[in-house]
N, C-alpha and C positions, 0 to 999 in steps of 0.2 A: 030956507036956503042956508042960513048961517049954521043951522044944526047939521045940515048935510056936509057943509064944508068942514065943520069941526070934526065930524065922524071920519071924513076922508083924511083929515090931518092926523087924527089918532091912529088910523090904519097905517098911514105912511110912516109915522113915528115908530110904530111897532115893527114894521119891516126894517127900518133903519137900525133899531135897537137889536133886532134879531141878527141882522147882517154884521153889526159891530161885535156881538157876542160870538158869532161864528168865526170872525176874523181873529178875535182874541183867543178863542179856543185853539185855532189852527197855529197860533204863535206861542202856544204853551203846551208842553208835553210833560208827562209824569213818568219818571224812572222809579220803578219799585225794585228795591235792591235789598241786599242782606245787611246784617247788623253792623259789621265792622268796616263797611265801605264808605261811611259818611264823608270822611276827610278827603278820600280820593275823589269823589264826585263833586265835592265842593270846589275843587280845583279844575276838574275836567269840564264841568258845565259852562263856566264863563269862557273858557278857552274855545269850546265848540261854538258858543253864541257869537263870539267874534268872527270865527271862520264862516259861520252861516250868514252873518251880516255882509261879509265881503262877497260871498257867492250869490246870495239871493236878494240882498238889499233889505232884508227883514230882520228885525230884532226878535230873537226867540228866547223864551224863558224855559228852563228845565227845572221842574220841581222834583224833590226827592222824598222818598218814603223808605224807612229802614226799620227792620226788626229781624228776628230769626228767619232764615231763608225759607224753610218749609211753612212757617206761619205766614210769610208774605205771599207765597204761592197760593195758599188757601184763601187769603184775603182777596187776591185777584180773581180767583175762581168764584168767589162769593159776590163780586161786583166792584171791587176797587179798580177804578178805570186807569190802569197803567197803559201807556202807549208802548213802553218797552219794559222788559224785565231783565235785570242783570243779577243773576243768582250766583250761588257758589257751589252748586252741585247739580248734576244732570237730572236726577229724579224729579226735582222741582219743575224743570222745564217740561219733562215728559208728562208730569201730572197735568200741566196746563194744555199740552198737546192732546192728551186724552179727553180733555174737556172741550176741545174744539176751539180754543183760544189761540193756540200756536200751531203752525203747520207741523205735520208729522215728521217731515224731513228737515227740521230746524237746524240740525247739526251741519247740513250742507249749505246753508244760506250765508255763512260767513267763514273766513279762514280758521284753521286750527280747531276744527270741530266746534265752531262758534264760541270759542273761548279766547278772548284777547290777551289773557294773562293767566298765570297759575301761581300757586303758593305751596307751602309745605307746613305740616304741623310740627311745632317745637314746644319746648317747656320753658316757662318763666319761673324762676325760683327766687327765694329771698337772697339778698346779697351775701356772697361767700358760700352759698349752697350748703347750709348747715346740715341738711339731711343727706348730703352726698348723692343727689339724684342725677344719674347719668344716662339711664336708658329706661325703656318701658317696663322692664322687669322690676326696677326700683319703685315704680308707681304702684305696684301690686303688693308691696311688702306691708306687713302689719304695722300700724302706727303712723302711716303716711296719709295725709289728707290731700286729695286731688280735686281741683276745681275744673269742672267741665260743663258746658251748657247742655241742655237736654237734647239728646239725639232725635227725639220725636218732633221737635220744633225748630231745631237749629242745624244747618249744614255743618257748621263748625263742630258741634257735638257729634254729628254723624261721622265726619271724617276722623275725629279722634277715636271713636269706637272702631272704625274700620282699620285705622292705622295700628291700633293695638292688636286687632285680630290678625292683620297681616304679619306683624312682628311675631306673634305666637305661632302662626302657621309656618313661618320661615325657620324659627328657632326651636320650637317644641313639637311641631307637627299638628296636622289638622285636628286630630282627636283631642288635643289638649287646649285648643284655642278657646273653647267656650268656658272652661274652668278658669283659664288665665284672665280673660276679659271680665268674668264675673268677680274675681278677686279685686281687679283694678277698680271696677265700678262700685264695689262695696266700700271703697275708700273715698267716695264722693259724698261730702256732707250735705250739699245742696245743689239742686239742678236749676240754673237760671234758664230763662226762655231763649236767650240768644247770647252771642259771643260778648257783646258789650256789657251785658248784665253780669256775666261771669268775670269779666275784667274788673268791674266795680267791686264785686264780692271779694276778689283776691287782693286788689290794690288798696281799696279804701276801707273795706270792712275788716281786712286783715285775716281773712279766713283762708286756710290751706297752706300746704308746703310747696305746692306746684300748681301752676295754671297751664293747661294745655290749650294752645290757641294757634292761630295762623302766624307765620313768620312776620308778616307786616304789622300785626297787632302787637306782638312782642316788642318789635323795634319802636313802635309808636309809644308804648308804655315807658320804655327806657328813656326816650326823648322827653316825655312829659314829666316824669317823676325824678329823672336824674339817674346817672349811672351808679350812684352810691346806694340805690334802693334794691335793685334786682339784677339778676344775671340771666342770660339766655343760654339754654342748653340744647344742643342739637343731638337727637338720639341717633343710634346706629343705623336706623332705617326709618323712613317716614313715607307718607302717602303723597302722591302727586295729586294736587287739588286744583284742577282747572275751574275757572269761574265762567259758566256759560251765559249767553245772552240770546234774546229773541224779541221779535215784534209781536205785540198782541193784535192779532188780525181784526178782531171784532171792534176794538176801540179805535184803531187808526182808520178803519172804514167809516165808522160812525162819526168821528170827529174831523175827518179829512186831513189827518196828520201823517199819512204814510211817508211822504217824501222827506219830511224833516226827521221822522223816526228812523228811517233807513240811513239818512246822512249822519245822524247822531251815532248810531252803532258802527257805521263804517269809520267814523272819526276815531273810534277807540283803537283802530289798527294803524293810525297815522303816526309818523315819527314823533310829532309833537305830543300826542296823547300817550304814546308808549314811554316817552321820557318822563311824563308826569306819573305814570304807573310805576316806573322804576323808582322815582323819587319817594313814592309812598311804600317802598319796600315790597312791592309785588313783582314777580318775575315776568318781565315783558317777553313777547314773542319775537319782536324785531331783533335780529341777531346783532346788528350794530349797536343798538341801544343796550342790549344785555351785556355785550363786551365792554362798553363804556362804563357800566355800573357793576361789573363782575365782583369787585371787592366787597360789595354789599351782600352778596349771595354766596355764603360758604357752600362748598361742595358737600352734597349729602346724597346717600343712596336712597332712591325712592322706588315705589312700585305703583303700577297702574291697577286700579281696583278691578277692572274687568278682566285683566290678564291674570291676576293672582287669586281673586276671590270668586269672580263670576260676573255675568252680565248684570248691569244695573237693575233691570226689572226683577231679576231673580234675587239679587241682593236685597232689594227693598222689601220684597215679599217675605223672604226667609228671615231677615233680621229685624225689620222695623214695622211691618204690619201688625195689627192687633193680634196678640198671641204668639208673635214671632220670638226669635231667640233673645232679643233685647228685653222684651217683656218678661220672659222666663228668668232672665238674670236679675231684672229690677225688682221682682216681687220677693226675691229671697232675702 
């Protein structure tokens, strides 16, 4: 009899533990994001947790994972259990959609093509700009070292490549674009896996004359290291770089976290989150928030990748798949 009661108690304890773990899982979600969004989500996450507590009465924890955007997408496809993904380029979400993890029409699930903010690629140079770097053409000159993350693993690097291609197409013509981008990338001494690694190479290792990175990362570096170390240069044209978001369908169904995952991504469009986004030097979608912070965002001519270069699936295949134009340039 005692043995039977003990067994029943053990089974009950197991069910209680399982229930506790399920509840814990439902109150914790993982945001898998790109390399230079760490500081942004460190501030976004507790703000959302407070809002969710008021709405649901539950305390939710949002965990973060950061690396190069494409590398992160591959990790999610290989089993990293992201409830939500917040990447910096469309192909990474498309990749997950093709794997059945994200719905095919993910761009229609949230406003602005499921991108709550955007950015542009700019140059960070040594104080005083000793190499007189003003535009993309200067980065392709002999004797200039340019620090760029690897376009194969980093959305930051991919946007840099496409920004240079767009500049060449606009100023030199389509036929000259490959040669120009080849010259620029021949000036890259080392390819880091993500934007933060490239930042470390340029700022702490002292490698390179210019770092090409997102506007928010350039501003962050200036704040961290002081205005006497670096200057930010805005080129004549840059790429519009929206940062798309999506829900990982398989994980939220498995973990029962759909409601909180949806609320978390919806929160990114709220005035409170948009103000945090602007604070971190990312260009918010909310017009009132953008106007209130307009002094932080110099006017710059930008282009849309799909409008100037081609549809993202074609761009990815032509330029970045194995044997594509980037590989042809890189092996020279």
